C-alpha positions in Angstrom: 0.0 0.0 0.0 1.5 3.4 -1.1 2.2 6.0 1.6 2.4 9.7 1.8 3.9 12.2 4.3 1.6 14.9 5.4 2.9 17.4 8.0 5.0 15.4 10.2 2.9 12.3 9.8 3.1 9.2 7.4 -0.5 7.9 6.0 -0.9 4.9 4.0 -3.4 5.5 1.3 -5.8 3.4 -0.9 -6.5 4.9 -4.4 -9.9 3.7 -5.9 -10.6 4.6 -9.5 -14.2 4.8 -10.2 -16.7 5.9 -12.7 -17.3 9.3 -11.1 -16.8 12.9 -11.6 -15.9 14.2 -8.0 -13.2 13.4 -5.7 -13.8 11.6 -2.1 -11.2 11.4 0.7 -11.8 9.6 3.8 -9.6 8.7 6.8 -10.0 5.5 9.0 -9.2 5.0 12.6 -6.2 3.2 11.4 -4.8 6.2 9.7 -5.4 4.9 6.3 -6.7 7.3 3.8 -9.1 6.3 1.0 -9.1 8.4 -1.9 -11.7 7.9 -4.9 -11.2 9.6 -8.2 -12.3 9.2 -11.7 -10.8 6.7 -13.9 -7.6 8.1 -15.5 -6.3 9.7 -12.5 -2.6 8.6 -11.8 -1.1 7.8 -8.5 0.9 10.9 -8.7 -2.4 12.8 -9.4 -3.7 11.2 -6.4 -0.8 12.2 -4.3 -1.3 16.1 -5.4 -4.8 15.8 -4.5 -4.0 14.7 -1.1 -1.4 17.4 -0.7 -4.0 19.7 -1.6 -6.4 18.4 1.2 -3.3 18.1 3.7 -4.8 20.6 6.2 -8.3 18.7 6.3 -6.6 15.3 6.6 -4.5 16.4 9.5 -7.3 17.9 11.4 -9.4 15.0 10.8 -6.5 12.7 12.0 -6.3 14.8 15.1 -10.0 14.7 15.8 -10.0 10.7 15.5 -7.2 10.6 17.9 -9.0 12.3 20.5 -12.2 10.2 19.9 -10.2 6.9 20.1 -8.3 7.9 23.3 -11.5 7.4 25.2 -11.8 3.6 24.4 -9.1 1.5 26.0 -8.4 -2.2 26.5 -6.4 -3.7 29.4 -3.6 -6.1 28.5 -0.9 -7.5 30.8 -1.6 -4.8 33.3 -1.2 -1.8 30.8 -4.1 0.2 29.1 -3.9 0.6 25.4 -6.3 2.7 23.0 -8.9 0.6 21.3 -9.8 1.7 18.0 -12.9 0.5 16.6 -14.1 0.9 12.9 -16.6 -0.4 10.6 -15.6 -3.0 7.9 -16.8 -6.0 6.0 -13.7 -8.3 7.1 -13.7 -9.0 10.8 -10.1 -8.4 12.3 -8.4 -7.6 15.6 -4.9 -6.5 15.3 -2.0 -4.4 17.1 -0.7 -1.4 15.2 1.5 1.3 17.0 0.6 0.3 20.4 -3.0 0.5 19.7 -5.7 -2.4 19.3 -7.8 -2.2 16.2 -11.0 -4.0 16.0 -12.9 -4.1 12.7 -16.6 -5.3 12.5 -19.3 -5.1 10.1 -21.7 -3.8 12.8 -21.6 -2.5 16.2 -22.9 -5.3 18.1 -20.2 -7.7 16.7 -17.5 -5.6 18.4 -17.9 -7.1 21.9 -18.1 -10.6 20.6 -14.8 -9.9 18.6 -13.0 -8.6 21.7 -14.1 -11.5 24.0 -12.9 -14.0 21.4 -9.5 -12.1 20.9 -8.9 -12.1 24.7 -9.9 -15.8 25.1 -7.4 -16.7 22.3 -4.7 -14.6 23.9 -5.4 -16.1 27.3 -5.1 -19.6 25.9 -1.9 -18.7 24.1 -0.4 -17.4 27.4 -1.6 -20.3 29.4 -0.2 -22.8 27.1 3.2 -21.3 27.7 2.9 -20.7 31.4 1.3 -23.8 32.6 3.8 -26.0 31.2 6.8 -23.7 32.5 5.3 -23.7 36.3 3.9 -27.4 36.0 7.6 -28.6 35.0 8.8 -26.5 38.2 6.1 -28.0 40.5 6.5 -31.5 39.1 2.9 -31.8 38.3 0.8 -33.0 35.4 -2.5 -32.0 34.1 -5.2 -33.1 31.7 -6.4 -30.2 30.0 -6.2 -26.4 30.1 -9.4 -24.4 29.6 -10.2 -20.7 29.4 -13.7 -19.6 30.5 -15.8 -16.7 31.4 -15.6 -17.5 35.1 -18.1 -15.4 37.2 -16.6 -15.7 40.6 -13.0 -16.8 40.4 -9.7 -16.5 38.6 -9.1 -20.1 38.0 -9.9 -23.6 39.4 -8.7 -27.0 39.3 -10.8 -30.3 39.2 -10.0 -33.6 40.8 -9.7 -34.9 37.1 -6.7 -32.6 36.6 -8.5 -29.9 34.4 -7.0 -26.4 35.0 -9.6 -23.9 34.3 -8.7 -20.0 34.0 -10.8 -16.8 33.7 -9.8 -15.3 30.2 -9.3 -12.0 32.0 -5.9 -13.4 33.3 -4.2 -11.6 30.4 -5.5 -8.4 31.5 -3.3 -8.6 34.5 0.5 -7.9 35.1 2.4 -10.9 34.2 3.6 -11.5 37.7 0.0 -11.7 39.1 -1.1 -13.7 36.2 1.8 -16.2 36.8 0.8 -16.3 40.5 -2.9 -17.5 39.4 -1.1 -20.2 37.2 1.2 -21.3 40.2 -1.8 -21.4 42.6 -3.9 -23.7 40.2 -0.9 -26.1 39.6 -0.1 -26.3 43.3 -3.6 -27.8 43.6 -2.6 -30.6 41.6 -0.2 -31.6 44.7 -2.3 -29.9 47.4 -6.0 -30.0 46.6 -7.0 -28.0 49.9 -6.1 -24.6 51.0 -4.2 -26.2 54.0 -0.8 -24.7 55.2 1.0 -27.2 53.2 -0.6 -25.7 50.0 0.6 -22.0 50.7 3.9 -23.1 51.8 4.2 -24.8 48.1 2.8 -21.6 46.5 5.1 -19.4 48.7 8.1 -21.5 47.4 7.5 -20.6 43.8 6.0 -17.1 44.4 7.5 -15.3 47.4 5.4 -12.3 46.6 2.3 -14.4 47.0 0.9 -11.9 49.6 1.3 -8.9 47.5 -0.1 -10.5 44.4 -3.4 -11.6 46.3 -4.0 -8.0 47.7 -3.4 -7.0 44.0 -6.4 -9.1 42.9 -8.6 -8.0 45.6 -8.0 -4.2 44.9 -6.5 -3.2 41.7 -7.4 -6.4 40.0 -11.0 -5.9 40.3 -11.1 -3.6 37.3 -10.0 -6.6 35.2 -12.2 -9.0 36.9 -15.2 -7.0 36.1 -14.4 -6.0 32.5 -16.5 -7.2 29.6 -19.1 -8.4 31.9 
């Protein structure tokens, strides 16, 4: 996709040649310009038109940035701008430390964001459960990601480790505590002193992490309900 410098910013642009007499210019939340021109307009011609409308494009980009700053996502303990835009093809992707969400209609946005979070959580857990499971010398039967209503994780007597998908909203050290906690249940099923001694062996900051979940972690726990 071609790009153009306008002011001090670089914009990608899409040039559509159509059966029309007028020029149309739009700017998406991803800072991609769409310019529609009559047939016969060259790419250089499109660039000249964009330069002529530079002031409007920069003003539009500034206005979009203010609008998008209000929407945020929580990921690994950090807040990032969430940029939603309408499009025929559904997609969720990172660009310049912003999360872009493209959906054909407004009601699909939450569904796509939930699916994205669950996929991120599963990817995270497929790495961290084996990492801590090996250190604790435990085996499990299954890793499940759920929309749990009252807890961050659970361990069944059959060896299924279930986790709240919001675990990826937490700082990595706090998320690791939850993984250690559930893996420890594979050796000590109750919350007896032996269990907490085992958890503390692998997470000396367990008290700090538990306090975080009861305080700052509540924002993550109640997100996307």
